[in-house]
All heavy atoms as an XYZ file, in Angstrom:
809
protein
N      53.757    -52.592    100.254
C      55.129    -52.235    100.650
C      55.075    -51.414    101.934
O      54.250    -50.531    102.063
C      55.766    -51.432     99.509
C      57.105    -50.867     99.940
S      57.989    -49.997     98.640
C      58.883    -51.355     97.961
N      55.953    -51.739    102.824
C      56.102    -50.992    104.085
C      57.167    -49.924    103.929
O      58.316    -50.234    103.508
C      56.443    -51.930    105.235
C      55.318    -52.759    105.699
C      55.128    -54.069    105.261
C      54.366    -52.209    106.583
C      54.065    -54.840    105.673
C      53.293    -53.005    107.013
C      53.152    -54.277    106.532
O      52.082    -55.047    106.966
N      56.818    -48.679    104.201
C      57.729    -47.531    104.068
C      57.917    -46.893    105.440
O      56.932    -46.634    106.177
C      57.150    -46.527    103.084
C      56.938    -47.204    101.728
C      58.048    -45.331    102.964
C      56.250    -46.332    100.696
N      59.162    -46.624    105.781
C      59.523    -46.082    107.118
C      59.867    -44.589    106.963
O      60.614    -44.206    106.072
C      60.726    -46.836    107.633
C      61.161    -46.573    109.061
C      60.067    -46.977    110.059
C      62.440    -47.328    109.346
N      59.300    -43.766    107.862
C      59.476    -42.336    107.806
C      59.856    -41.750    109.171
O      59.165    -42.052    110.162
C      58.199    -41.602    107.378
C      57.500    -42.065    106.127
C      56.135    -41.406    106.033
C      58.311    -41.728    104.912
N      60.896    -40.949    109.305
C      61.166    -40.234    110.557
C      60.249    -39.025    110.627
O      60.281    -38.169    109.714
C      62.625    -39.857    110.436
C      62.882    -39.756    108.953
C      61.939    -40.725    108.306
N      59.440    -38.910    111.646
C      58.432    -37.855    111.717
C      58.641    -37.016    112.988
O      59.186    -37.475    113.958
C      57.025    -38.422    111.702
C      56.731    -39.305    110.485
S      56.886    -38.512    108.886
C      55.404    -37.549    108.889
N      58.084    -35.802    112.954
C      58.187    -34.886    114.092
C      56.989    -34.989    115.041
O      56.986    -34.326    116.082
C      58.394    -33.455    113.631
C      57.238    -32.874    112.838
O      56.229    -33.588    112.664
O      57.340    -31.734    112.434
N      55.994    -35.842    114.717
C      54.807    -35.984    115.580
C      54.058    -37.264    115.172
O      54.175    -37.751    114.047
C      53.876    -34.780    115.349
O      52.596    -34.993    115.921
N      53.287    -37.831    116.113
C      52.502    -39.004    115.770
C      51.091    -38.626    115.324
O      50.268    -39.519    115.077
C      52.462    -40.011    116.934
C      51.815    -39.469    118.181
O      51.475    -38.258    118.196
O      51.628    -40.230    119.128
N      50.793    -37.372    115.204
C      49.514    -36.902    114.709
C      49.591    -36.970    113.157
O      50.259    -36.204    112.508
C      49.266    -35.454    115.132
C      47.942    -34.925    114.639
O      47.260    -35.586    113.804
O      47.576    -33.791    115.054
N      48.836    -37.945    112.607
C      48.928    -38.234    111.168
C      48.622    -36.973    110.335
O      49.242    -36.758    109.294
C      47.965    -39.402    110.783
C      47.893    -39.579    109.305
C      48.357    -40.654    111.489
N      47.703    -36.152    110.775
C      47.321    -35.007    110.003
C      48.344    -33.856    110.058
O      48.458    -33.058    109.144
C      45.970    -34.474    110.458
C      44.830    -35.483    110.314
C      44.677    -35.952    108.894
O      44.765    -35.186    107.941
N      44.388    -37.241    108.727
N      49.069    -33.761    111.148
C      49.986    -32.645    111.370
C      51.469    -33.027    111.243
O      52.303    -32.151    111.159
C      49.757    -32.032    112.751
C      48.376    -31.502    112.949
C      48.071    -30.324    112.013
O      48.931    -29.488    111.749
O      46.908    -30.266    111.562
N      51.780    -34.298    111.239
C      53.182    -34.760    111.236
C      53.916    -34.358    109.969
O      53.321    -34.324    108.875
C      53.263    -36.237    111.427
N      55.185    -34.085    110.093
C      56.032    -33.745    108.956
C      57.312    -34.594    109.022
O      57.818    -34.895    110.078
C      56.455    -32.271    108.998
O      55.320    -31.441    108.790
N      57.799    -34.890    107.837
C      59.065    -35.585    107.705
C      60.144    -34.726    108.317
O      60.144    -33.517    108.145
C      59.357    -35.863    106.223
C      60.510    -36.764    105.882
C      60.242    -38.199    106.331
C      60.785    -36.751    104.379
N      61.084    -35.358    109.035
C      62.132    -34.587    109.655
C      63.464    -35.348    109.515
O      63.469    -36.491    109.041
C      61.807    -34.359    111.167
O      62.699    -33.451    111.720
C      61.819    -35.679    111.947
N      64.527    -34.740    109.954
C      65.838    -35.423    109.907
C      65.798    -36.593    110.834
O      65.093    -36.598    111.851
C      66.941    -34.478    110.345
C      67.210    -33.398    109.363
C      68.360    -32.530    109.842
C      68.710    -31.469    108.827
N      69.874    -30.697    109.204
N      66.578    -37.624    110.497
C      66.583    -38.850    111.319
C      66.952    -38.548    112.770
O      66.261    -39.048    113.672
C      67.595    -39.850    110.720
C      67.075    -40.368    109.367
C      67.867    -41.016    111.661
C      68.053    -41.213    108.573
N      67.950    -37.717    113.000
C      68.347    -37.428    114.371
C      67.327    -36.587    115.128
O      67.343    -36.525    116.348
C      69.726    -36.760    114.440
C      69.816    -35.389    113.818
C      70.286    -35.404    112.387
O      70.422    -36.459    111.780
O      70.538    -34.290    111.882
N      66.381    -35.947    114.425
C      65.343    -35.138    115.078
C      64.012    -35.881    115.193
O      63.042    -35.299    115.693
C      65.122    -33.838    114.279
C      66.352    -32.936    114.302
O      67.182    -33.062    115.193
O      66.471    -32.117    113.340
N      63.966    -37.130    114.770
C      62.692    -37.887    114.761
C      62.173    -38.072    116.175
O      62.889    -38.586    117.038
C      62.893    -39.205    114.063
N      60.939    -37.667    116.405
C      60.283    -37.913    117.667
C      59.535    -39.246    117.634
O      59.317    -39.864    118.650
C      59.301    -36.767    117.992
C      60.023    -35.477    118.287
C      59.089    -34.371    118.627
C      59.889    -33.113    118.860
N      59.055    -31.949    119.031
N      59.169    -39.627    116.428
C      58.420    -40.859    116.222
C      58.686    -41.357    114.822
O      59.068    -40.593    113.927
C      56.883    -40.628    116.432
C      56.129    -41.905    116.673
C      56.266    -39.873    115.292
C      55.697    -42.122    118.061
N      58.561    -42.662    114.614
C      58.716    -43.240    113.318
C      57.372    -43.707    112.832
O      56.615    -44.325    113.589
C      59.699    -44.400    113.357
C      61.102    -43.950    113.583
C      61.662    -43.645    114.790
C      62.102    -43.684    112.596
N      62.946    -43.227    114.591
C      63.246    -43.252    113.255
C      62.108    -43.773    111.193
C      64.411    -42.895    112.572
C      63.279    -43.437    110.513
C      64.393    -43.018    111.199
N      57.051    -43.412    111.592
C      55.797    -43.892    110.975
C      56.126    -44.963    109.978
O      57.093    -44.855    109.199
C      55.079    -42.724    110.280
N      55.361    -46.024    110.039
C      55.504    -47.117    109.067
C      54.211    -47.133    108.235
O      53.113    -47.339    108.813
C      55.770    -48.454    109.682
C      56.059    -49.534    108.642
C      56.158    -50.901    109.276
O      55.274    -51.347    110.014
N      57.262    -51.572    109.014
N      54.282    -46.881    106.947
C      53.134    -46.838    106.083
C      53.058    -48.157    105.301
O      54.073    -48.680    104.832
C      53.243    -45.695    105.064
C      53.667    -44.340    105.557
C      53.773    -43.360    104.410
C      52.712    -43.816    106.639
N      51.851    -48.655    105.173
C      51.636    -49.818    104.312
C      50.859    -49.329    103.092
O      49.754    -48.781    103.195
C      50.822    -50.891    105.012
C      50.405    -52.112    104.185
C      51.606    -52.803    103.531
C      49.584    -53.090    104.940
N      51.512    -49.471    101.935
C      50.886    -49.068    100.672
C      50.681    -50.322     99.836
O      51.619    -51.078     99.591
C      51.751    -48.041     99.923
C      51.898    -46.779    100.766
C      51.150    -47.727     98.566
C      52.777    -45.718    100.164
N      49.429    -50.550     99.433
C      49.081    -51.704     98.629
C      48.172    -51.247     97.499
O      47.197    -50.515     97.763
C      48.350    -52.790     99.463
C      49.236    -53.502    100.435
C      48.479    -54.549    101.217
O      47.215    -54.514    101.283
O      49.144    -55.461    101.768
N      48.456    -51.709     96.295
C      47.664    -51.412     95.151
C      47.354    -49.919     94.985
O      46.228    -49.526     94.706
C      46.380    -52.256     95.157
C      46.640    -53.722     95.124
C      45.377    -54.571     95.184
O      44.269    -54.020     95.051
O      45.545    -55.773     95.389
N      48.358    -49.081     95.245
C      48.218    -47.681     95.046
C      47.452    -46.944     96.116
O      47.046    -45.801     95.925
N      47.242    -47.579     97.264
C      46.491    -46.932     98.346
C      47.200    -47.091     99.655
O      47.834    -48.103     99.927
C      45.106    -47.571     98.488
C      44.186    -47.278     97.328
C      42.779    -47.797     97.591
O      42.371    -47.885     98.782
O      42.089    -48.086     96.616
N      47.091    -46.048    100.506
C      47.576    -46.105    101.880
C      46.600    -46.947    102.703
O      45.437    -46.595    102.843
C      47.708    -44.684    102.456
C      48.199    -44.608    103.887
C      49.584    -45.185    104.024
C      48.142    -43.161    104.369
N      47.069    -48.075    103.207
C      46.234    -49.040    103.881
C      46.326    -48.860    105.396
O      45.322    -48.958    106.115
C      46.616    -50.495    103.479
C      45.779    -51.500    104.279
C      46.433    -50.682    101.995
N      47.535    -48.547    105.861
C      47.748    -48.564    107.317
C      48.885    -47.629    107.664
O      49.857    -47.503    106.916
C      48.123    -49.990    107.704
C      48.284    -50.291    109.139
C      48.576    -51.784    109.348
O      47.865    -52.641    108.784
O      49.558    -52.059    110.035
N      48.791    -46.977    108.817
C      49.870    -46.162    109.365
C      50.096    -46.582    110.802
O      49.185    -46.562    111.597
C      49.533    -44.642    109.332
C      50.641    -43.834    109.924
C      49.214    -44.177    107.922
N      51.349    -47.014    111.097
C      51.701    -47.379    112.448
C      52.778    -46.434    112.924
O      53.567    -45.901    112.153
C      52.216    -48.817    112.510
C      51.145    -49.814    112.136
O      50.071    -49.801    112.707
N      51.431    -50.671    111.177
N      52.856    -46.254    114.272
C      53.848    -45.345    114.845
C      54.620    -46.107    115.939
O      54.034    -46.964    116.618
C      53.159    -44.125    115.519
C      52.473    -43.262    114.532
N      51.156    -43.404    114.241
C      52.943    -42.251    113.776
C      50.810    -42.501    113.328
N      51.879    -41.777    113.050
N      55.875    -45.741    116.095
C      56.682    -46.311    117.153
C      57.869    -45.370    117.439
O      58.361    -44.728    116.493
C      57.180    -47.703    116.778
C      57.502    -48.516    118.023
O      58.244    -48.093    118.883
N      56.925    -49.735    118.028
N      58.300    -45.333    118.637
C      59.471    -44.484    118.973
C      60.751    -45.100    118.421
O      61.651    -44.400    118.021
C      59.572    -44.310    120.510
C      58.378    -43.482    121.013
C      60.877    -43.661    120.890
C      58.266    -43.370    122.479
N      60.781    -46.411    118.341
C      61.977    -47.120    117.847
C      61.682    -47.653    116.424
O      60.746    -48.363    116.171
C      62.238    -48.320    118.753
C      63.475    -49.134    118.379
O      64.165    -48.753    117.404
O      63.714    -50.133    119.043
N      62.552    -47.278    115.492
C      62.352    -47.656    114.084
C      62.561    -49.183    113.865
O      62.258    -49.695    112.795
C      63.190    -46.864    113.121
C      64.664    -47.089    113.261
O      65.102    -47.886    114.035
N      65.452    -46.370    112.468
N      63.119    -49.862    114.844
C      63.325    -51.317    114.722
C      62.243    -52.143    115.411
O      62.319    -53.359    115.422
C      64.684    -51.665    115.317
C      65.821    -51.104    114.518
O      65.858    -51.228    113.309
N      66.744    -50.427    115.214
N      61.239    -51.476    115.999
C      60.287    -52.177    116.820
C      58.970    -52.546    116.092
O      58.050    -53.077    116.690
C      59.970    -51.359    118.046
N      58.900    -52.300    114.808
C      57.673    -52.601    114.063
C      57.565    -54.107    113.847
O      58.556    -54.821    113.683
C      57.638    -51.867    112.734
C      57.479    -50.404    112.860
C      58.535    -49.536    112.726
C      56.233    -49.865    113.142
C      58.403    -48.184    112.867
C      56.049    -48.494    113.270
C      57.145    -47.643    113.132
N      56.328    -54.605    113.841
C      56.100    -56.015    113.653
C      56.523    -56.498    112.250
O      57.089    -57.575    112.104
C      54.599    -56.291    113.832
C      54.223    -57.735    113.759
C      52.746    -57.922    114.062
O      52.209    -57.293    114.990
O      52.140    -58.748    113.340
N      56.297    -55.660    111.246
C      56.693    -55.998    109.882
C      57.951    -55.224    109.476
O      58.119    -54.076    109.852
C      55.546    -55.659    108.921
C      54.307    -56.457    109.212
O      54.303    -57.652    109.125
N      53.260    -55.751    109.617
N      58.774    -55.851    108.717
C      59.989    -55.210    108.251
C      59.681    -54.218    107.148
O      58.894    -54.500    106.230
C      60.991    -56.240    107.684
C      61.546    -57.244    108.692
C      62.441    -58.262    107.985
C      62.343    -56.499    109.765
N      60.275    -53.042    107.240
C      60.113    -52.018    106.206
C      60.960    -52.358    105.022
O      62.096    -52.850    105.168
C      60.455    -50.658    106.757
O      59.602    -50.303    107.829
N      60.480    -52.057    103.839
C      61.198    -52.306    102.617
C      61.869    -51.071    102.072
O      62.728    -51.152    101.219
C      60.269    -52.901    101.555
C      59.604    -54.190    102.007
C      58.364    -54.511    101.233
O      58.517    -54.904    100.047
O      57.279    -54.333    101.759
N      61.421    -49.914    102.567
C      61.912    -48.641    102.054
C      61.934    -47.618    103.203
O      61.056    -47.661    104.056
C      60.977    -48.164    100.943
S      61.383    -46.548    100.280
N      62.907    -46.758    103.183
C      62.964    -45.602    104.104
C      62.935    -44.331    103.307
O      63.595    -44.281    102.236
C      64.193    -45.663    104.983
N      62.219    -43.345    103.744
C      62.205    -42.049    103.075
C      62.829    -41.041    104.005
O      62.437    -40.951    105.181
C      60.746    -41.611    102.709
C      60.758    -40.217    102.073
C      60.128    -42.616    101.750
N      63.801    -40.323    103.515
C      64.530    -39.310    104.318
C      64.357    -37.939    103.733
O      63.904    -37.791    102.600
C      66.024    -39.687    104.495
C      66.153    -40.995    105.278
C      66.732    -39.810    103.158
N      64.767    -36.924    104.491
C      64.514    -35.560    104.131
C      65.559    -34.967    103.137
O      65.256    -34.049    102.428
C      64.370    -34.668    105.386
C      63.629    -33.408    105.084
C      65.681    -34.434    106.051
C      63.141    -32.681    106.341
N      66.772    -35.528    103.194
C      67.780    -35.047    102.264
C      68.884    -36.090    102.044
O      68.904    -37.110    102.724
C      68.386    -33.685    102.714
C      69.128    -33.794    104.028
O      69.972    -34.669    104.210
N      68.849    -32.869    104.951
N      69.755    -35.798    101.123
C      70.836    -36.739    100.741
C      71.925    -36.882    101.825
O      72.768    -37.767    101.710
C      71.478    -36.313     99.429
C      70.514    -36.387     98.267
O      69.895    -37.456     98.110
O      70.436    -35.440     97.507
N      71.932    -36.008    102.792
C      72.997    -35.998    103.808
C      72.672    -36.805    105.048
O      73.446    -36.815    105.995
C      73.330    -34.566    104.191
C      73.832    -33.770    103.015
O      74.538    -34.276    102.160
N      73.398    -32.514    102.928
N      71.552    -37.477    105.051
C      71.166    -38.272    106.206
C      72.034    -39.524    106.349
O      72.524    -40.056    105.331
C      69.706    -38.733    106.096
C      68.735    -37.603    106.107
C      68.538    -36.966    107.456
O      68.626    -37.657    108.461
O      68.355    -35.744    107.500
N      72.249    -39.956    107.558
C      73.023    -41.184    107.837
C      72.082    -42.371    107.654
O      71.292    -42.696    108.538
C      73.657    -41.148    109.221
C      74.466    -42.370    109.508
C      75.687    -42.583    108.836
C      74.046    -43.337    110.417
C      76.460    -43.689    109.104
C      74.783    -44.446    110.658
C      75.990    -44.633    110.024
O      76.769    -45.767    110.238
N      72.158    -43.020    106.491
C      71.200    -44.063    106.143
C      71.819    -45.449    106.128
O      71.164    -46.430    105.782
C      70.517    -43.791    104.754
C      69.698    -42.517    104.852
C      71.561    -43.707    103.684
N      73.058    -45.561    106.532
C      73.748    -46.857    106.469
C      72.997    -47.968    107.206
O      72.897    -49.083    106.708
C      75.185    -46.682    106.961
C      75.956    -47.941    106.751
C      76.445    -48.781    107.705
C      76.359    -48.523    105.514
N      77.110    -49.818    107.160
C      77.067    -49.692    105.781
C      76.138    -48.157    104.187
C      77.580    -50.510    104.792
C      76.676    -48.970    103.174
C      77.375    -50.137    103.500
N      72.421    -47.691    108.394
C      71.691    -48.763    109.078
C      70.554    -49.331    108.229
O      70.242    -50.530    108.287
C      71.150    -48.093    110.356
C      72.103    -46.991    110.591
C      72.513    -46.503    109.219
N      69.871    -48.480    107.440
C      68.792    -48.966    106.561
C      69.359    -49.790    105.393
O      68.811    -50.794    105.011
C      67.979    -47.801    106.028
C      67.428    -46.913    107.105
C      67.724    -45.574    107.108
C      66.639    -47.441    108.114
C      67.220    -44.735    108.107
C      66.126    -46.617    109.099
C      66.442    -45.260    109.087
N      70.468    -49.316    104.859
C      71.069    -50.008    103.725
C      71.603    -51.395    104.162
O      71.579    -52.343    103.353
C      72.156    -49.161    103.115
C      71.561    -47.877    102.519
S      72.767    -46.799    101.813
C      73.063    -47.596    100.283
N      72.057    -51.509    105.380
C      72.550    -52.801    105.881
C      71.393    -53.795    105.953
O      71.618    -54.996    105.913
C      73.151    -52.642    107.288
C      74.524    -52.036    107.264
C      75.118    -51.890    108.645
O      74.331    -51.703    109.613
O      76.334    -51.983    108.775
N      70.169    -53.296    106.089
C      68.980    -54.163    106.149
C      68.390    -54.361    104.743
O      67.256    -54.825    104.619
C      67.947    -53.564    107.065
C      68.384    -53.450    108.505
C      67.324    -52.775    109.305
C      67.821    -52.532    110.721
N      66.864    -51.757    111.503
N      69.156    -53.950    103.717
C      68.704    -54.051    102.324
C      67.424    -53.268    102.041
O      66.611    -53.686    101.207
C      68.517    -55.516    101.906
C      69.814    -56.276    101.900
O      70.852    -55.724    101.499
N      69.804    -57.507    102.343
N      67.279    -52.161    102.734
C      66.137    -51.288    102.479
C      66.484    -50.292    101.391
O      67.592    -49.774    101.341
C      65.753    -50.520    103.744
C      65.142    -51.415    104.825
S      64.924    -50.497    106.383
C      63.730    -49.277    105.931
N      65.525    -50.031    100.523
C      65.676    -48.977     99.528
C      65.557    -47.653    100.281
O      64.728    -47.527    101.195
C      64.555    -49.120     98.513
C      64.504    -48.012     97.482
S      63.241    -48.300     96.182
C      61.845    -48.909     97.074
N      66.386    -46.675     99.920
C      66.303    -45.369    100.562
C      65.933    -44.331     99.520
O      66.595    -44.232     98.453
C      67.632    -44.971    101.235
C      67.557    -43.581    101.844
C      68.018    -45.990    102.306
N      64.881    -43.592     99.744
C      64.421    -42.556     98.826
C      64.424    -41.232     99.580
O      64.329    -41.169    100.798
C      63.037    -42.856     98.337
C      62.862    -44.156     97.501
C      61.404    -44.408     97.209
C      63.682    -44.060     96.236
N      64.528    -40.147     98.784
C      64.602    -38.768     99.383
C      63.377    -38.007     98.947
O      63.044    -37.958     97.758
C      65.881    -38.076     98.948
C      65.963    -36.679     99.531
C      67.112    -38.884     99.297
N      62.731    -37.354     99.912
C      61.593    -36.470     99.655
C      62.090    -35.040     99.807
O      62.141    -34.495    100.879
C      60.456    -36.748    100.610
N      62.499    -34.472     98.695
C      63.042    -33.101     98.716
C      61.988    -32.061     98.962
O      62.285    -30.981     99.434
C      63.775    -32.780     97.421
C      65.053    -33.560     97.259
N      66.153    -33.277     98.050
C      65.424    -34.529     96.428
C      67.129    -34.085     97.673
N      66.719    -34.874     96.712
N      60.731    -32.336     98.607
C      59.705    -31.318     98.715
C      58.635    -31.687     99.749
O      58.629    -31.186    100.837
C      59.046    -31.024     97.367
O      58.577    -32.257     96.805
C      60.040    -30.396     96.406
N      57.704    -32.581     99.420
C      56.593    -32.896    100.308
C      57.024    -33.409    101.649
O      57.949    -34.220    101.708
N      56.391    -32.967    102.697
C      56.814    -33.361    104.028
C      55.719    -34.103    104.813
O      56.007    -34.816    105.753
C      57.213    -32.124    104.842
C      58.349    -31.351    104.239
C      59.665    -32.096    104.369
N      60.747    -31.255    103.931
C      61.594    -31.533    102.966
N      61.401    -32.600    102.248
N      62.575    -30.729    102.674
N      54.451    -33.943    104.438
C      53.375    -34.643    105.159
C      53.291    -36.062    104.674
O      53.760    -36.422    103.597
C      52.048    -33.906    104.954
O      51.594    -34.108    103.625
N      52.579    -36.896    105.457
C      52.413    -38.300    105.054
C      51.660    -38.375    103.716
O      52.050    -39.112    102.845
C      51.661    -39.081    106.165
C      52.615    -39.268    107.356
C      51.155    -40.413    105.663
C      52.006    -39.942    108.571
N      50.635    -37.555    103.559
C      49.869    -37.573    102.297
C      50.768    -37.155    101.111
O      50.671    -37.780    100.045
C      48.665    -36.629    102.367
C      47.582    -37.144    103.297
O      47.522    -38.381    103.551
O      46.769    -36.332    103.776
N      51.608    -36.134    101.322
C      52.521    -35.699    100.243
C      53.497    -36.825     99.863
O      53.773    -37.048     98.687
C      53.300    -34.490    100.656
C      52.477    -33.222    100.805
O      51.367    -33.200    100.233
O      52.939    -32.271    101.489
N      53.984    -37.494    100.858
C      54.996    -38.533    100.615
C      54.332    -39.752     99.934
O      54.908    -40.311     99.009
C      55.699    -38.937    101.921
C      56.550    -37.775    102.412
C      56.549    -40.210    101.752
C      57.021    -37.870    103.832
N      53.148    -40.113    100.349
C      52.453    -41.220     99.679
C      52.178    -40.856     98.227
O      52.424    -41.673     97.322
C      51.120    -41.550    100.414
C      50.274    -42.506     99.596
C      51.399    -42.155    101.780
N      51.704    -39.667     97.980
C      51.455    -39.219     96.599
C      52.759    -39.239     95.794
O      52.770    -39.735     94.650
C      50.839    -37.825     96.616
C      50.488    -37.327     95.227
C      49.820    -35.975     95.274
O      49.059    -35.689     96.213
O      50.070    -35.169     94.364
N      53.808    -38.685     96.348
C      55.095    -38.678     95.635
C      55.603    -40.084     95.369
O      56.153    -40.368     94.291
C      56.142    -37.866     96.447
N      55.396    -40.980     96.303
C      55.805    -42.386     96.100
C      55.014    -43.005     94.966
O      55.580    -43.643     94.057
C      55.642    -43.194     97.375
C      55.933    -44.640     97.220
C      57.246    -45.092     97.156
C      54.902    -45.556     97.035
C      57.530    -46.446     96.969
C      55.170    -46.914     96.842
C      56.474    -47.344     96.789
O      56.756    -48.681     96.591
N      53.702    -42.812     95.013
C      52.849    -43.418     93.974
C      53.142    -42.890     92.551
O      53.075    -43.608     91.601
C      51.384    -43.215     94.321
C      50.893    -43.942     95.561
C      49.476    -43.546     95.892
C      51.022    -45.454     95.403
N      53.496    -41.611     92.485
C      53.779    -40.992     91.199
C      55.267    -40.964     90.867
O      55.700    -40.261     89.967
C      53.194    -39.583     91.137
C      51.710    -39.577     91.076
C      50.945    -39.273     92.190
C      51.047    -39.945     89.907
C      49.569    -39.285     92.152
C      49.662    -39.959     89.847
C      48.937    -39.624     90.979
N      56.053    -41.745     91.625
C      57.480    -41.903     91.429
C      58.214    -40.573     91.401
O      59.078    -40.326     90.549
C      57.727    -42.714     90.146
C      57.072    -44.088     90.177
C      57.627    -45.000     89.175
C      56.921    -46.325     89.143
N      56.618    -47.022     90.346
N      57.853    -39.708     92.337
C      58.481    -38.381     92.445
C      59.499    -38.308     93.565
O      60.097    -37.256     93.784
C      57.410    -37.322     92.658
C      56.495    -37.181     91.458
C      55.305    -36.269     91.719
O      55.113    -35.825     92.876
O      54.580    -35.955     90.744
N      59.713    -39.390     94.263
C      60.768    -39.443     95.265
C      62.071    -39.781     94.543
O      62.074    -40.437     93.546
C      60.469    -40.495     96.337
C      59.217    -40.283     97.149
C      58.972    -41.454     98.078
C      59.301    -38.986     97.943
N      63.164    -39.242     95.052
C      64.445    -39.393     94.391
C      65.313    -40.455     95.079
O      65.226    -40.690     96.268
C      65.218    -38.062     94.437
C      64.419    -36.957     93.831
N      64.408    -36.665     92.493
C      63.596    -36.052     94.409
C      63.631    -35.645     92.273
N      63.118    -35.218     93.402
N      66.129    -41.110     94.216
C      67.120    -42.023     94.778
C      68.157    -41.229     95.567
O      68.377    -40.028     95.271
C      67.838    -42.783     93.665
C      66.934    -43.790     92.986
O      66.027    -44.329     93.667
O      67.116    -44.045     91.799
N      68.767    -41.845     96.514
C      69.787    -41.208     97.338
C      70.996    -40.909     96.487
O      71.477    -41.757     95.743
C      70.156    -42.168     98.475
C      71.015    -41.640     99.572
C      70.258    -40.559    100.382
C      71.383    -42.769    100.521
N      71.475    -39.697     96.565
C      72.719    -39.310     95.839
C      73.910    -39.588     96.719
O      73.953    -39.173     97.862
C      72.680    -37.818     95.501
N      74.840    -40.342     96.220
C      75.988    -40.738     97.010
C      77.095    -39.745     96.945
O      77.437    -39.125     96.036
C      76.523    -42.114     96.577
C      75.522    -43.205     96.815
C      74.679    -43.663     95.780
C      75.358    -43.750     98.046
C      73.772    -44.655     95.993
C      74.419    -44.747     98.275
C      73.661    -45.189     97.244
O      72.740    -46.180     97.477
């Protein structure tokens, strides 16, 4: 599954999830069989070679309509902010559905 994240840096070790409007870079994670396989970065969230199936945002107040129009699942990471935290939360189903 490809997961899209708005991040404040392209440094995988130091990057943190941020608000969509504050995103300096977008990370696209490929998770297969419970493992992080690949991390790609791009300034434009629409420029990835593969379509993302899910977007993870920082809170319920983010403007996520463009993702929903693409039939992407939107999840919220209320706590963990690093890529490792988000992958772990995704694998253990600790990310929350978007509250409308």
